[in-house]
C-alpha positions, -999 to 999 in steps of 0.1 A, spaced: -1 -1 0 29 24 7 40 23 -29 5 23 -41 -2 54 -24 32 72 -26 16 97 -50 -15 101 -31 -46 80 -24 -68 91 -53 -61 59 -76 -67 36 -47 -99 55 -38 -113 54 -74 -105 15 -75 -123 10 -41 -154 31 -53 -159 10 -84 -157 -22 -66 -184 -11 -38 -206 11 -59 -237 -1 -75 -229 -11 -112 -263 -4 -125 -269 -40 -134 -267 -76 -121 -238 -98 -133 -264 -124 -139 -280 -104 -166 -248 -103 -189 -257 -124 -218 -226 -120 -240 -195 -143 -236 -171 -128 -209 -134 -135 -203 -122 -127 -168 -84 -126 -160 -69 -124 -126 -35 -126 -114 -28 -146 -81 -2 -124 -70 -26 -95 -70 -29 -96 -32 -54 -64 -26 -81 -83 -44 -81 -120 -37 -88 -146 -65 -121 -154 -48 -135 -122 -57 -129 -130 -96 -143 -166 -89 -173 -152 -75 -180 -130 -103 -173 -157 -129 -198 -179 -110 -224 -150 -113 -220 -143 -151 -235 -169 -174 -212 -180 -201 -179 -164 -184 -146 -181 -185 -121 -173 -158 -84 -175 -161 -61 -172 -132 -25 -166 -139 -4 -178 -108 27 -156 -118 10 -124 -124 -3 -95 -100 -18 -63 -109 0 -58 -140 -14 -91 -155 -27 -70 -186 8 -60 -194 23 -95 -190 -4 -115 -207 -18 -89 -233 -12 -113 -263 -32 -140 -247 -59 -116 -237 -64 -101 -271 -63 -135 -288 -95 -146 -269 -113 -114 -282 -115 -125 -318 
């Protein structure tokens, strides 16, 4: 948390607000295919959160990368984009 808030708490607070704020829809209502990616090394948000969301979204697929954390998108961008086509 020290490094995450070194330049202030605004980014962290923004993330937290999106997590707890009403999204305006229920994940169960999503009808298109959804890929969810999560890094096991991302300790601020446990894998259980991604697993719970994947269970709620019909036709979702969860990938947990054991070697990535918050920067999973940069580490696995080719794999992530390959699943978009």
